[in-house]
N, C-alpha and C positions, 0 to 999 in steps of 0.2 A: 135576757133579753140583750141585744147587742147596742153598744153604745154609738151614737152618730159620731162620724169623726169629727164634725164641724164643731162639737163640744171641747174636744181635745183641742183644736187650735184656739177656740174661745178662750179656754184656760192658760194656753201659752200666751196670747195676747194680754189677757189680765195680769198674768205675773209679771210680765215684761212691761207694760205700762206701770205695775206697783213698783217694779226697780228703779223707773225714771222718776217717779213720785219722791221714792225715799232717798234718791241720792241727789234731787234738785238742789242748786245752789252749793252745792258741797266740792271741794277739792279732797285730793288723794289724802292730805293730812289731817283734815278733817273727819273723812272716813276711818282712815285708821284708828281715831281716838274714840271712835262712838261704836261701841260694841252692840248697842241695840241696834243701828241701822246694818250694821255687818249681819248680824243673826238673822235681820229680816230680808234681806238682799240674797243670802245664801238660802235662805228657804224657798224664796220665789224662783231661784234657780234650779232646786230641787224639785219645784213643781212643774217648773218647765220641761226639765229632762225626762219626769217621769210622763209627764202627757205625750212628748214626742217618741218614748220608747212604747207607750200603748198604741199610739198611731201607726207606729212603723209594722205593728202587729195586726191591727184590724185594717188598715189601708196603704200597704205599702207603696202603692203608686202615689199616692197623695203624698205620703210620707217622703218620697224620694225627692219631691220638689222642692224640700226644705234644705237648703245648704247647710253643711257641716252636721246635720242631725246627729251623726255618730258621736261627733265631739260633743254637742251638747249634752247626750246621755251619757257619755263617758265622765262629764264634768260633773253631772249630778252624782254617779257613782262614787266618785272621789270626794264630794263632797259629804255624802251618807255614810259610808263605809270606810273612808278613811285610806283608800288604797295608797294614797299619795297625799303629803302634807298640802293644802291649799292655802296661801298666804293671803292676806286682805289686800296686798298690791295686785296680786293675780285677778281676785275677785273684781277689783275696783276696775281694771283695765277691761276686763270683758264686759263690765256693765257699760262701759263707756264707748266701748268701741263696735260692739256686737247686737246691743240691745234694739237700737232705732231700728237696724235692717232687718232685724226678726219679726220686729212687730211689721214692717213694711210687706213683707213676704206673707206673713200669715194672714195679715188683713187682706191680701191681694187673693190668696188662696181661699179664703172664707167666701168671698165676694163670687169666686168662680168655682167652688164645689158643690153648689144647690143641685 
């Protein structure tokens, strides 16, 4: 059975919202000293990257509307497979600079992909 592309967008949105929740009220120093939050945030980035990778296979046209999708999938691969060491500062920076715009894009696509 073919998966509905909207469910993949939902996975992305929920993981991104979780990242916001996990890091709320933190700064970089607090993040760097909290291994539990680091692990949770990295896991949610893995979910985002996998969902976007699946979306690109299932509905390439819809996936093309997600800015920087290849970078997000690549980031997931780095986190999981260790192609390159990803330090906590990098993960923190991405969580603080990219997640909100990703939520907005995905939310818009969910509303328009019916």
